[in-house]
C-alpha positions as CSV (number, residue, x, y, z in Angstrom):
1,X,61.4,0.5,42.1
2,X,61.2,3.8,44.0
3,X,62.0,5.8,41.0
4,X,58.8,4.3,39.3
5,X,56.7,4.8,42.3
6,X,57.1,8.7,41.9
7,X,54.6,8.7,39.0
8,X,50.9,9.5,39.8
9,X,48.4,6.8,39.9
10,X,46.6,8.5,37.1
11,X,49.8,8.1,34.9
12,X,49.8,4.4,35.6
13,X,46.1,4.0,34.7
14,X,47.0,5.8,31.3
15,X,49.8,3.1,30.8
16,X,47.2,0.5,31.8
17,X,44.6,1.8,29.4
18,X,47.0,1.7,26.4
19,X,48.3,-1.8,27.5
20,X,44.6,-3.0,27.5
21,X,43.8,-1.4,24.3
22,X,46.7,-2.8,22.3
23,X,46.2,-6.2,23.6
24,X,42.3,-6.2,22.7
25,X,43.2,-5.0,19.1
26,X,46.1,-7.7,19.1
27,X,43.7,-10.4,20.1
28,X,41.0,-9.4,17.7
29,X,43.6,-9.3,14.6
30,X,44.7,-12.7,15.6
31,X,41.0,-14.1,15.3
32,X,40.1,-12.1,12.4
33,X,43.0,-13.0,10.3
34,X,42.7,-16.6,11.3
35,X,46.1,-17.1,12.7
36,X,44.9,-19.3,15.6
37,X,41.6,-20.4,14.7
38,X,41.5,-23.1,17.4
39,X,42.1,-20.4,19.9
40,X,40.3,-17.3,18.6
41,X,37.4,-16.8,16.4
42,X,36.6,-14.0,13.8
43,X,35.1,-11.9,16.5
44,X,38.3,-12.2,18.8
45,X,36.3,-14.4,21.2
46,X,38.6,-16.9,23.0
47,X,37.4,-20.4,22.2
48,X,39.5,-22.3,24.6
49,X,39.4,-20.1,27.6
50,X,36.2,-17.9,27.3
51,X,33.6,-20.3,25.7
52,X,30.5,-18.6,27.4
53,X,31.7,-15.4,25.4
54,X,30.5,-17.0,22.2
55,X,26.8,-17.4,23.5
56,X,27.0,-14.1,25.2
57,X,28.3,-12.2,22.1
58,X,25.5,-13.9,19.8
59,X,22.8,-12.9,22.3
60,X,23.9,-9.3,22.7
61,X,24.0,-9.1,18.9
62,X,20.5,-10.4,18.7
63,X,19.2,-8.0,21.4
64,X,20.7,-5.2,19.0
65,X,18.4,-6.8,16.3
66,X,15.5,-6.7,18.5
67,X,16.0,-3.0,19.7
68,X,16.3,-1.7,16.0
69,X,13.5,-4.0,14.5
70,X,10.9,-4.1,17.3
71,X,12.1,-1.0,19.5
72,X,13.3,-0.2,22.9
73,X,10.5,-1.6,24.8
74,X,11.0,-5.0,23.3
75,X,14.9,-4.8,23.7
76,X,13.7,-4.3,27.7
77,X,11.4,-7.1,27.9
78,X,13.9,-9.6,26.2
79,X,15.3,-12.0,29.1
80,X,18.9,-11.5,29.2
81,X,21.8,-11.3,31.8
82,X,22.7,-8.0,32.9
83,X,26.2,-8.0,31.6
84,X,25.0,-9.2,28.0
85,X,22.3,-6.5,28.0
86,X,25.2,-3.8,28.6
87,X,27.4,-5.3,25.9
88,X,24.3,-5.1,23.7
89,X,24.2,-1.2,24.4
90,X,28.0,-1.0,23.4
91,X,27.1,-3.1,20.2
92,X,24.2,-0.6,19.3
93,X,26.2,2.5,19.8
94,X,29.7,1.4,17.9
95,X,28.6,-1.8,16.5
96,X,27.8,-0.4,13.0
97,X,31.6,0.9,12.9
98,X,33.3,-1.8,14.4
99,X,31.3,-4.9,14.1
100,X,29.8,-6.9,17.1
101,X,33.1,-8.1,18.4
102,X,35.5,-7.5,21.2
103,X,36.4,-4.0,19.9
104,X,32.8,-2.5,20.1
105,X,32.7,-4.3,23.6
106,X,36.2,-2.4,24.7
107,X,34.4,0.5,25.7
108,X,33.0,-1.4,28.6
109,X,35.7,-3.7,29.1
110,X,38.4,-1.0,29.5
111,X,36.2,0.8,32.1
112,X,35.9,-2.4,34.0
113,X,39.5,-3.2,33.9
114,X,40.7,0.5,34.9
115,X,38.0,0.4,37.7
116,X,39.3,-2.8,39.1
117,X,42.8,-1.5,39.1
118,X,41.7,1.8,40.7
119,X,39.9,0.0,43.5
120,X,42.7,-2.3,44.2
121,X,44.7,0.8,44.7
122,X,42.1,2.4,46.9
123,X,41.6,-0.8,49.0
124,X,45.4,-1.4,49.4
125,X,45.8,2.4,50.4
126,X,42.9,2.2,52.7
127,X,44.0,-0.9,54.7
128,X,47.7,-0.4,54.2
129,X,49.7,2.4,52.6
130,X,50.1,3.8,49.1
131,X,53.3,2.0,48.2
132,X,51.8,-1.5,48.7
133,X,48.4,-0.3,47.1
134,X,50.3,0.6,43.7
135,X,52.4,-2.5,43.8
136,X,49.2,-4.6,44.1
137,X,47.4,-2.7,41.5
138,X,50.2,-3.4,39.0
139,X,50.7,-7.2,40.0
140,X,46.6,-7.5,39.2
141,X,46.8,-5.1,36.2
142,X,49.6,-7.5,34.5
143,X,48.3,-10.8,35.5
144,X,48.2,-12.8,32.3
145,X,45.2,-14.8,32.3
146,X,43.2,-12.1,34.1
147,X,44.3,-9.4,31.5
148,X,43.4,-11.9,28.6
149,X,40.0,-12.4,30.3
150,X,39.1,-8.6,30.7
151,X,39.2,-8.6,26.7
152,X,36.3,-10.9,26.4
153,X,32.5,-10.7,26.9
154,X,32.1,-12.3,30.1
155,X,30.6,-11.0,33.5
156,X,33.7,-11.6,35.8
157,X,35.2,-8.3,35.2
158,X,32.1,-6.2,36.1
159,X,31.4,-8.6,38.9
160,X,34.8,-8.2,40.2
161,X,34.6,-4.4,40.2
162,X,31.2,-4.3,41.9
163,X,32.7,-6.8,44.7
164,X,35.9,-4.5,45.2
165,X,33.9,-1.4,45.5
166,X,31.5,-3.2,48.1
167,X,34.6,-4.4,50.1
168,X,36.3,-1.0,49.9
169,X,32.9,0.6,51.4
170,X,33.1,-2.0,54.2
171,X,36.7,-1.2,55.0
172,X,35.6,2.6,55.3
173,X,32.9,1.5,57.6
174,X,35.4,-0.3,59.9
175,X,38.1,2.5,59.5
176,X,36.2,5.7,59.9
177,X,33.6,7.4,61.9
178,X,30.9,8.6,59.5
179,X,28.9,12.0,59.9
180,X,25.2,11.6,59.1
181,X,25.5,13.4,55.7
182,X,28.2,11.0,54.5
183,X,26.3,8.1,56.0
184,X,23.5,8.8,53.8
185,X,25.7,8.5,50.8
186,X,27.4,5.7,51.9
187,X,24.1,3.9,52.3
188,X,22.9,4.9,48.7
189,X,26.0,3.8,46.9
190,X,26.1,0.7,48.8
191,X,22.5,-0.3,48.2
192,X,22.9,0.3,44.4
193,X,26.3,-1.8,44.2
194,X,24.5,-4.8,46.1
195,X,21.6,-4.6,43.8
196,X,23.9,-4.5,40.8
197,X,25.8,-7.4,42.2
198,X,22.6,-9.5,42.9
199,X,21.5,-8.8,39.4
200,X,24.9,-9.7,37.8
201,X,26.0,-12.6,40.0
202,X,23.3,-13.8,42.1
203,X,25.0,-17.4,42.4
204,X,27.9,-15.8,44.5
205,X,25.6,-13.8,47.0
206,X,26.7,-15.9,49.8
207,X,30.0,-14.3,49.8
208,X,28.5,-10.8,50.2
209,X,26.8,-12.2,53.0
210,X,29.7,-13.7,54.6
211,X,31.8,-10.2,53.9
212,X,28.7,-8.2,55.8
213,X,29.0,-10.7,58.7
214,X,32.7,-10.6,59.0
215,X,32.3,-6.8,59.2
216,X,29.8,-6.8,61.9
217,X,32.1,-8.9,64.0
218,X,35.0,-6.9,63.4
219,X,33.0,-3.4,64.0
220,X,31.9,-5.1,67.4
221,X,35.7,-5.7,68.4
222,X,36.5,-2.0,67.3
223,X,33.8,-0.7,69.5
224,X,34.8,-2.9,72.4
225,X,38.1,-2.5,72.3
226,X,37.9,1.6,71.9
227,X,35.1,1.5,74.6
228,X,33.1,3.9,72.1
229,X,29.6,3.2,70.6
230,X,29.7,4.5,66.8
231,X,25.9,4.9,66.6
232,X,25.9,6.1,62.8
233,X,28.4,3.3,61.7
234,X,26.0,0.8,63.4
235,X,23.1,2.1,61.6
236,X,24.8,1.9,58.4
237,X,25.7,-1.8,59.3
238,X,22.0,-2.6,60.0
239,X,20.8,-0.9,56.9
240,X,23.4,-3.2,55.0
241,X,21.9,-6.2,56.4
242,X,18.6,-5.2,55.7
243,X,19.7,-4.7,51.9
244,X,21.3,-8.2,51.9
245,X,17.9,-9.7,52.9
246,X,15.5,-7.6,50.9
247,X,17.3,-7.3,47.6
248,X,17.5,-11.1,46.8
249,X,14.0,-11.6,48.2
250,X,12.2,-9.1,46.1
251,X,14.2,-8.8,42.9
252,X,15.1,-11.9,40.6
253,X,18.8,-12.2,39.6
254,X,19.2,-11.8,35.7
255,X,19.8,-15.0,33.6
256,X,20.0,-16.0,30.2
257,X,16.9,-17.8,28.4
258,X,16.1,-21.2,29.2
259,X,18.2,-21.0,32.3
260,X,17.2,-21.3,36.0
261,X,17.4,-17.8,37.6
262,X,20.2,-18.0,40.5
263,X,18.9,-18.2,44.0
264,X,20.2,-17.7,47.6
265,X,19.8,-19.4,50.7
266,X,19.4,-16.1,52.8
267,X,16.2,-14.9,50.6
268,X,12.9,-14.9,52.4
269,X,10.9,-14.9,49.5
270,X,8.0,-17.7,49.2
271,X,8.9,-18.1,45.6
272,X,12.4,-19.0,46.3
273,X,13.1,-22.7,45.2
274,X,16.0,-23.1,47.6
275,X,14.4,-21.0,50.5
276,X,10.9,-22.4,50.5
277,X,10.0,-24.7,53.6
278,X,13.7,-25.4,54.7
279,X,15.8,-24.3,57.2
280,X,18.9,-22.2,56.8
281,X,21.4,-25.1,57.1
282,X,19.4,-27.3,54.7
283,X,19.1,-24.3,52.3
284,X,22.9,-23.9,52.2
285,X,23.3,-27.6,51.7
286,X,20.8,-27.7,48.7
287,X,22.3,-24.6,47.1
288,X,25.8,-26.4,47.4
289,X,24.5,-29.6,45.9
290,X,23.0,-27.8,43.0
291,X,26.1,-25.8,42.2
292,X,28.1,-28.8,42.0
293,X,25.5,-30.6,39.9
294,X,25.6,-27.8,37.5
295,X,29.3,-28.0,36.7
296,X,28.7,-32.0,35.8
297,X,27.4,-30.7,32.5
298,X,29.9,-27.9,32.2
299,X,32.0,-27.9,29.0
300,X,35.7,-29.0,29.6
301,X,34.7,-32.3,31.9
302,X,38.7,-33.2,31.6
303,X,39.4,-30.5,34.1
304,X,36.7,-31.7,36.7
305,X,38.1,-32.4,40.3
306,X,36.1,-34.7,42.9
307,X,33.0,-34.9,40.7
308,X,32.0,-37.9,42.4
309,X,32.0,-36.5,45.7
310,X,28.4,-35.9,47.2
311,X,28.0,-33.3,49.9
312,X,24.4,-33.9,51.2
313,X,24.9,-33.2,54.9
314,X,26.8,-31.0,57.5
315,X,29.0,-34.2,58.1
316,X,29.8,-34.6,54.5
317,X,30.8,-30.7,54.4
318,X,32.9,-30.8,57.4
319,X,34.6,-33.9,56.3
320,X,35.5,-32.5,53.0
321,X,36.5,-29.1,54.1
322,X,40.4,-29.9,54.2
323,X,40.3,-31.2,50.9
324,X,38.0,-28.0,50.0
325,X,40.7,-25.6,51.2
326,X,43.2,-27.6,49.5
327,X,41.6,-27.2,46.3
328,X,40.4,-23.4,46.9
329,X,43.9,-22.4,47.5
330,X,46.1,-24.7,45.6
331,X,44.5,-26.1,42.5
332,X,45.1,-26.7,39.8
333,X,47.9,-28.9,41.0
334,X,51.4,-29.6,39.5
335,X,50.1,-33.0,38.0
336,X,47.3,-31.1,36.2
337,X,49.9,-28.8,34.4
338,X,50.7,-31.6,31.9
339,X,48.5,-33.2,29.5
340,X,49.0,-37.0,28.2
341,X,50.0,-35.5,24.8
342,X,52.5,-33.1,26.1
343,X,52.2,-29.5,27.1
344,X,49.2,-27.4,26.8
345,X,50.0,-23.5,26.9
346,X,46.4,-22.9,29.0
347,X,47.4,-25.4,31.6
348,X,51.2,-24.0,31.8
349,X,50.1,-20.7,32.3
350,X,47.6,-21.7,34.7
351,X,50.2,-23.8,36.7
352,X,52.8,-20.8,36.3
353,X,50.2,-18.4,38.1
354,X,49.2,-20.9,40.6
355,X,53.1,-21.0,41.7
356,X,53.3,-17.5,41.9
357,X,50.4,-17.4,44.2
358,X,52.0,-20.0,46.4
359,X,54.8,-17.4,46.8
360,X,52.5,-14.6,47.3
361,X,50.8,-16.7,50.4
362,X,54.1,-16.5,51.8
363,X,54.2,-12.9,51.5
364,X,50.7,-12.5,52.5
365,X,51.5,-14.5,55.8
366,X,54.5,-12.0,56.8
367,X,52.0,-9.2,56.3
368,X,49.1,-10.8,58.3
369,X,51.7,-11.6,61.3
370,X,53.1,-8.0,61.2
371,X,49.6,-6.3,60.7
372,X,47.7,-8.5,63.0
373,X,46.1,-5.8,64.9
374,X,44.6,-4.0,61.9
375,X,41.0,-4.9,61.6
376,X,40.6,-3.9,58.0
377,X,43.4,-6.3,57.0
378,X,41.3,-9.1,58.6
379,X,38.2,-8.2,56.7
380,X,40.0,-8.5,53.4
381,X,41.8,-11.6,54.7
382,X,38.9,-13.5,56.0
383,X,36.9,-12.5,52.7
384,X,39.5,-14.0,50.5
385,X,39.9,-17.3,52.5
386,X,36.3,-17.8,52.9
387,X,35.8,-17.3,49.3
388,X,38.6,-19.5,48.1
389,X,37.2,-22.5,50.5
390,X,33.7,-21.8,49.2
391,X,34.8,-22.2,45.7
392,X,36.6,-25.6,46.7
393,X,33.2,-26.8,48.2
394,X,30.9,-25.9,45.1
395,X,33.0,-25.9,42.0
396,X,34.3,-29.0,40.6
397,X,35.7,-27.7,37.1
398,X,39.0,-26.3,37.3
399,X,38.5,-23.8,34.6
400,X,35.7,-22.4,36.3
401,X,37.3,-22.3,39.6
402,X,40.2,-20.3,38.1
403,X,37.8,-17.6,36.7
404,X,35.8,-17.5,39.8
405,X,38.7,-17.1,42.0
406,X,40.2,-14.0,40.7
407,X,38.5,-11.8,42.9
408,X,39.6,-13.6,46.1
409,X,43.3,-14.1,44.6
410,X,43.2,-10.2,44.0
411,X,42.5,-9.6,47.7
412,X,45.4,-12.1,48.5
413,X,47.8,-10.1,46.3
414,X,46.6,-6.8,48.1
415,X,48.0,-8.3,51.3
416,X,50.9,-10.1,50.0
417,X,52.1,-6.8,48.1
418,X,52.3,-5.3,51.8
419,X,54.2,-8.2,52.9
420,X,56.8,-8.1,50.0
421,X,57.7,-4.5,51.3
422,X,57.5,-5.4,54.9
423,X,60.5,-8.2,54.0
424,X,62.3,-5.6,51.7
425,X,62.1,-2.3,53.5
426,X,60.8,-3.1,57.0
427,X,59.9,0.5,58.5
428,X,62.3,2.3,55.9
429,X,62.3,5.8,55.2
430,X,60.6,5.5,51.9
431,X,57.6,3.9,53.9
432,X,57.3,6.8,55.9
433,X,57.2,9.1,53.1
434,X,54.4,7.4,51.4
435,X,52.3,6.7,54.3
């Protein structure tokens, strides 16, 4: 392992790019030649694991038609999710040559994939060291279901990339003292990323608010422990808080036609159907009810879990928290890996990946104990834990839970990678060489 780590991260990115390109071409060829017609259509869209991609591809293709027949202004005015709009640009540029399929989408998907790996590495290096960071990036890059999902026309890869960059910037805010010039660029970048994430995935805005609150608490702890007031960092944090309130209050998150635009309990807009005339707690409860109800009409009802549970009060939520934690961390459970008719490949793969995560949780616990004084590690951990518990509360469909949990699993993998090396070579010379 130490020999392979001598390669520079850029070389690993090249290898990852080749892997992703080969996989995308392979998936497309399987679909195009009807080798697995029940799994992939002729455009390479996964019918069993990425059903949303079918609608997204069709709408992106339709937007290209609108652009060509009615002009750019008509394309701008067409209602669509931001990620679909981006895919339509890719189709418009290379679709004439490759067709409106996953090959034409690969220009964006490859960028998202490599961006995710890059910021997994940067986050791991900022929190721990280069060795742990590289291992985490390799694990994420080779994670089977995640790798396959990044070939599809879904919004998860770009959303994960945005969240990773946002969290990376938050770790910088905790770890470093910023000069005024650097603070300005930080604020500009963070504002742009927060806005982009709101437009992409407004229904997960609450996790951004949670991450900001955790950052604020940890920043306060740092200043108290060091007895030093970090005026520039505090100013940056205040601006971040204002952005988290202003953006969802002044802009509508993008959505597909005939669908309700996402809303957040933290909006102060009078037009917000969640925020209007309610306390913050009642807003959060209502938002939770809406989320759970939406999954009751979701495709793949066979994988629903606890769909009969109603969370209509604070008491209901508190009593359900242990079960939500169990679901968020450990679902799908072993009894789901088997179908009445025998083994299903998708369920087995999901089960194996979940089982691997059980092991990673152990390594993560080792890292948490050994690095318990490291504030940036607590930021990554608490965001991961909060996110998985939140998904256990709000998501009743295991297929959707699996996809939405990727970001939080990635954060846990970053911590677990460091725990692995603490077990393997605690305090060794190789660690000192890379630190």
